[in-house]
N, C-alpha and C positions, 0 to 999 in steps of 0.2 A: 796732811794738814793737822795742826792741832787746833785745840779746841780753840770754841770764841772769836772764830775768823769768817767770816763771810764768804759764800760761794754760792755762783749762779745757778738759778734754778728756772725749767722751763714753763711757766704756764699751761697745762692742760690745756685746756680750754681756748687761752686766744693763742699760744704760742709767743708770749711777751715774757721776757727774761724778768725774774725779781731775786730778790735778796732773801737770801735762805740762811739762817744761822743754826752752826752747829752747839750743840749744846751738852751739856753732861760730862766733857772730852773724850763723845766718841763721832765716830763717823756716819755725819748723815748727810751727805750728799744725796740730793734726790734723785729716786730712779721716775721716768718717764712711767706711767700708769695705760694701763688698757685703755682704748675711748681715746678720740681725739687725734688719731694719725698714728696710733699703737695699740699690737695687739698679741695677747701670748702667742704661741708656738704651738700647736695642737698635734703634731707628728712630725718624727724625723724627717728631713728632707731627704734624705737618701737612701732609707729600706722601710720607709711609712710606716713603721712602728712606732705606737702610741703612747710610747712606757718611756717616756723622760725623766729622769731624776737632777735634781738639783747639782751643783756639783761648784758653779764660782757664785763670789758677790761682791759686789762695790767694783765691777770692771769699769776703766773710763777712759775716756776717748785721748790717747797722747799725745794727741794734735792740739788740744786743749779749745779745741772746737764748738764741739756739744757738749753743754753741762748737762752734768747728771753723771747715773749708773746701774749699771744693768747686768743681769744675771746671765750667767750659761749652763745650759740644760743641757747632759748628758743621754744621750739616748743606749739604753739596757741592751737593746740588740745588737746592735751595729760601731757605738762606741763612737759617734760623729756629734756633733755639739751644737749645739742653738742658742741665738741669742734671745733674750727673753726681759722684755718685751720687743717683738721688733715690729720695725716701720711697715705704715701703708704704702702703697703704691706711690700715692703725692706725696708723699711726706720726703720720699730718699734723695729727690735732688736739692732738699733745703740743709743735708749728712756734708757735702762735702765741700772744702775751703776751696778758694779762689786758684791757689796752689794745689795743688795735688798730685800731677805724677811730673817727673821730671825732662827735660828738655835743655839742649845748649840754648835758647832766646831764654832763660829763666835770669841771663844775667843782665837783663837790659840795664842794672846799675850801672854800670861801667866797663872800660880793658879789664882789671883785677878780677873782678867774677865774670866775665868773660872766659879769659882764663884759666879760673878756678872748673867751671863749668863743662869746658871742652876736654880737660885734663879729664874730671872726672869721669867722662863718655867714653876715653879711651884708656884708662885704667880698668876701667868696673863692666861699663854697659857694653863695650865691643867685644872683647874676651866673654864674655857671658854668654851674649848671642852665638857666638862663631861657634862655642861650645856646644852651646844647646842643637842648633843647628846641623851640626854634625852627628849628632846621636840620633837624632830624629831621621836622618837621610839613612842613616847605618838600621836603625829598627826596620822604616818602612818600606825599606827600597826605592823607594818614591826618588828623583832627582828633577822631576819638574809635574808640570799639571797646574789647573786652577786650585789656589789655594785662598782662602778667604782670614782674616785673623780678625775674630771679635774680641773685639777695646783692643785695637790698634794702638792706643794712647800717640807716643810722638813717631811710631811710623817705622821704631829701630828693627824690628824682624819682619818688616814687610821689605826692607831694603837689604838685608839679610841675604833672606829667601829667593827678594827676584834677584841677587846677585848670582845666587845655586842654579836658575835654571826653571823659577817657578813665576808664573804670570797672576801677581797677586794683586788684594784686592783689601781693604779695609773697613771695618765697621766699630764708629763710633759714638760717645753719646755727647761727650765732651765738644761745644761748639767750637771755643777755643781749641782744642788739637782734633780737630775737623780743618778748620783753616789750617793750621802751621802744617798739617803731613800732607794736604792740598796744593799750597803753595810754594813753602819749602822745600819741602821731599818729593813733590811732583806725583804722589801717585794716587790713584781713585781711592776715595773712601764716602762712606755712607754713611752720614749722622743718623744715627735712632740706635734701635734695640732691635733683637730678633722677633722682635712684637709687632713694630714700627715698619719693618724695610722687607719687603717681598723678596725670595730669591726662589727661583725656579725648582724644583727638584732633581737632583740628580747633576747638578752643576758644577758639584767641586770635590776636586783628586784627595782635598785636606782641609779640615777647615781648624786651628790654632784659638785654643781660646784660654788664654794666660790673666792669672790672680780676676778672676771673675766669677769661677764660680759661685765663692764663698761670697760675693756681693750680691747674688740672685734671691730672690722671693722664692721662686717657684723652679727649680734644678730640675725638674724630671722633665718638663713644659718646653725649659729650652734643649734639654738633651736629645729628644723625641724629634724638635725642629732640626738640631743638626744632621740628626742618623737621615731624615727625610733628604734634606741637600745633598747629599753626600752620593757620590755615585758607588755600583755596588764595589765592593773591595776597597772605597775609601779609607782614611785616615781620618776620626777625631784625637787632637793632641793639646791636651790640658796642662796646666802646672797651677796647685794647689796648695796650701796651709794642708798640714796631715794632725788630727785632733789626738795621733797617740806617737806623735814626735816625742823624741826627750825632751826637748824645750820645751813642750805642749806639757811635760807632767813635772816638771823641773822649775821653772820660771812661773807658770800659772798664772793670777791675772797679773804680773809685769810682762808676759811673752807679748810681741809686738802685733802679732797675729790677734790674739784677743783683745788687745789695747786699740786697736782701731776698731773696737767696736762705736757706735753701731751700725760703721759702714759695713764692717763682717759681719753677715746677719748668720751666718755658720761656717764650720770648721769639720770637712767629712775627716771621719780614720780610711784607714788604707779599703778596710771590708767596706766600707759605706758607699766610699767613689766605686767601687770595685762592683756594688749592687745595683746602684743607681745607672750606672752605663750596662749592666747585663739588662734588667729590666728597659730601658729604652733602644735593646737591638744590638746592641751590640755584641764581637767577642771576642778574645785574645787580647784581652785588657792583661796591660801589664801597666808595673807602677815602678818605676825606678826613681831613688835622688837626683834632685836637684842637685846642681853643681854644689863646689864645697863652699866659693865663695857666694853665693847667693844665700844657703843656707847659715852660714857665717852670719853675714849680715843681720840675715831676722834676730841670729841671739845680741847684736852689737846696738839696733834698733830696740834691744829689751833692754839693754843698760846705761844707753845714751837715750832715750827719746827725742832731745831736741832737735837729734841727728837728723832726722826724717828732712823729705824735699819740704813739705808744707813748710815748715818749723825754718829751714835757712835757706829756701828760699824767698819766702814772700818777705821780709821787710829787706830794707837797704842795712849795706853796713857790711864789711868785710868779716868784721870780728861775729856774724851772725854765721861764718861757717867755721868756722873754728869746734863747735862740739860736731858738724859734718865729716872735720879731717880725723877727731879723734875716735869717730864710728869707723873712719875707714882703717882707723892705726886697730882697733880691735876687732875688726873684721879682717884680718890680714892674721893677726895672732891667735884669734878664735877657730885660724883654717885648719889646723891638727885633730881639735876637738871633734870640729864639724864632721872631717871624714872618719874618723871612729862612729861618732852617732852616725852616720850614712852605714857604712859598710861593715863594723864591727857588733852595734847593735842595732843596724836593719831599721833604725827608724827617725829616719831624717825629718829634718822641721820641712823640707818642700819634697812634694812629689812629681816625677814628671811624669805625666799618665797617660799612654797610648791606646787609642781601641778602633778595633777595624768594624765598617761596617759588613757582613757577610757580602757572599756574590765574590762570584771571578773578578777581578780589573779585566778590564779588554786587552788582550794584549798588543795589537797595534796601538793603540793609545801609548802604554808603554813604555814601549818601542820609542815610541817619538815625543814624550815627555821624556827620557832616562837619554834621546840625543840632544834635545833642545838642554837638556841641563849640562851636556859634557860641551857645545858649545858657548853658552851663556858664560860658563866658567872659563875657559879658556879665550874667549873674549875678555873677563874682568883682568886676568893673568895676564 
């Protein structure tokens, strides 16, 4: 923005939007102040260190939904990054726009938009989930069992794991997505969070938690909860943006995972997420690069913020999809660079994190779940 243009500000005491004027030719977008729903971070969410140093300033919401700007603090011990100030728990729901996650019924505007969204699902999401599911099955050795997907979104992962032999269940906080997955996809989904929904101890063979950890106000609490829900020898699988990635270090405030502020309240480093899982009782922690296409998409959203789902699908009009199409093209073009980041520099934008709960996995259960997996795969084919 240039000087002498108006920007929106949130009144820290009433939550009402006001007009704030930029003066003196400098960027003076207001930062939410501590109090009235915001608080400064006191320690790293991943290693617990209180040694947080200022790293990035004037980070803004690339969805242009929440006015203001934020700082990013880096942990001196593990390199993870924290939002400052952080929202309080009762403020979190206000930060999400009505359209946030992709699904094929976002096309309610007509046939052309329906074709666009379904083409996107086939060209990107189906391929992505198929590759991720294969990697997870190879790494864990599981071909079936009870699976909970925390933050199941539109149910795409539930569908993929169901086809490969798992008995699946979802957990989702957004009511419209809960209805969508129940009614359109036909899967069991619980509405709420791990704090509000009870699951018995040792009830799941695998818990997946994709693109959720960076949204959590208490990472350690959630990881302990997942640990208790898993059977001995069970696996937690997460996908997270990484603060020590090439994109984080080069794009900085423009990186799409930082400009998801204030919904992304922390971004772990590889060392940070490893420590958090180990402290929570997990072992055999592995951090694999996410798919090249997914990492390339993070770059595309950084250089073309308007390609985000919330900005492309929230309004009517086919022209709104032009940035989305441009983002898809940039994603494809950036895939070779993403491969270098993932396997050359070994600093991927996203990490696929897998960790095992100690204990012996019941062999009879393993044979049963593997048989179920082979049977489902045969039926699917």
